[in-house]
SEBAVEX-442183 format. One record per residue (C-alpha): residue in one letter; x, y, z negated. Coordinates in steps of 0.1 Angstrom, whole numbers, padded with zeros to 4 digits, always signed. Each point is the difference from the previous one (the first is absolute). Example, Ala and Ser with C-alpha at 12.3 -4.5 7.8 and 13.67 -1.06 7.14 Angstrom:
BEGIN
A+0123-0045-0078/S+0014+0034+0007/
This chain:
BEGIN
M-0295+0074+0204/L-0009-0023-0029/I+0008+0011-0035/D+0020-0032-0005/D+0023+0013+0028/L+0011+0029-0024/D+0012-0026-0027/P+0038+0005-0002/I+0005-0038-0002/N-0006-0002+0038/S+0032+0021+0006/F+0023-0027-0014/K+0016-0027+0020/V+0023-0029-0007/G+0037+0011+0008/M-0003+0036-0016/L+0028+0009-0021/E+0012+0029-0021/S+0032+0009-0019/Y+0013+0020-0030/S+0036+0007-0006/Q+0017+0013-0032/T+0037+0001-0012/I+0003-0013-0036/T+0016+0023-0025/D+0010-0001-0036/A-0028+0023-0010/D-0025-0026+0019/I+0013-0029-0021/K-0002+0019-0033/S-0036+0012+0010/F-0010-0036+0009/S+0015-0013-0031/G-0019+0025-0022/I-0033-0008+0020/S+0005-0038+0000/G+0017-0003-0034/D+0026-0023+0016/K+0034+0013-0014/N+0019-0031+0010/P+0037+0013-0001/V+0007-0015+0034/H-0022+0030+0012/M+0011+0026-0027/S+0037-0006-0010/D+0029+0003+0024/E+0022-0018-0026/Y-0024-0029-0003/A-0007-0003+0038/K+0037+0002+0009/N+0004-0034-0017/S-0031-0016+0015/V-0003-0020+0031/F-0010+0034+0018/E+0031+0018-0010/R-0020+0032-0003/R-0033+0013-0011/I-0032-0012+0021/A-0033+0014+0004/H-0031-0017-0014/G-0013-0025+0026/L-0036+0013-0006/M+0012+0036+0007/S+0006-0010+0038/A-0033-0020-0001/S-0019+0030-0013/F+0007+0017+0034/F-0026-0023+0015/S-0026+0017-0022/A+0010+0033+0016/I-0006-0013+0034/F-0033-0016-0009/G-0014+0029-0018/M+0012+0027+0023/K+0003-0015+0035/L-0014-0034+0008/P-0027-0007-0008/G+0001+0034-0020/T-0021+0018-0024/G-0025-0020-0021/C+0016-0033+0006/V+0004-0025-0029/Y+0031-0022-0005/L-0012-0035-0007/S+0031-0021-0001/Q+0036-0002+0009/N+0026-0028+0000/L+0037+0009+0001/K+0034-0014+0006/F+0030+0020-0011/I+0028-0010+0024/K+0028+0024-0005/P+0008+0029-0026/V-0007+0036+0007/Y+0027+0025-0014/I+0000+0037-0007/G+0005+0019+0033/D-0017-0028+0021/T-0029+0011+0023/V-0029-0024-0004/N-0022-0003+0032/A-0033-0015-0010/T-0021-0013+0029/V-0035-0016+0000/T-0015-0018+0030/L-0036-0009+0003/T-0004-0038+0006/K-0035-0007-0008/L-0031+0021-0001/N-0034-0014-0012/K-0024+0029+0010/R-0029-0016-0018/S+0017-0004-0034/R+0020+0031+0007/R+0033-0017-0009/F+0033+0005+0016/T+0031-0023-0003/F+0034+0017+0005/D+0036-0014+0004/T+0021+0023-0022/I+0037+0005+0001/C+0026+0024-0013/M+0033+0004+0018/V+0033+0016-0009/N+0018+0006+0034/D-0005-0033+0019/C-0006-0021-0032/I-0033-0011-0014/V+0001+0005-0037/V-0037-0006-0008/S-0025-0020+0019/G-0037-0011-0007/E-0035+0002+0009/A-0029+0023-0012/E-0038+0001+0000/I-0018+0033+0001/Y-0037+0007-0001/L-0016+0031+0016/P-0033+0010-0017/K-0028+0014+0023/I-0003+0036-0004/
């Protein structure tokens, strides 16, 4: 066996996917607000949100998108990877009590540059709420 055969990059194939799910709580929104500094009342105030187009409080869009980081760092490609870029489209709001299912699918793999491209989506029930594409780098160990 060649030493290069032990390189984990060789275990990845286009089409691989991983998911992460989390139900959004009031505490999550408050914590995310504290971390991000985004205290927009559409996230924080029932009274304000009830008069908005959403009619109730919504989660920060980047909260749902942050679940991609959990997948990349812990599952696919996993420990040691570096998040290079992400584009996002926020399609529908996420409300307190919604369960967000984030899924990443490997669409391109350049073993030489050690760069991965992923389609990224978040869904609530059968509706896409966030979509995008990410690029990840896996350093050689």
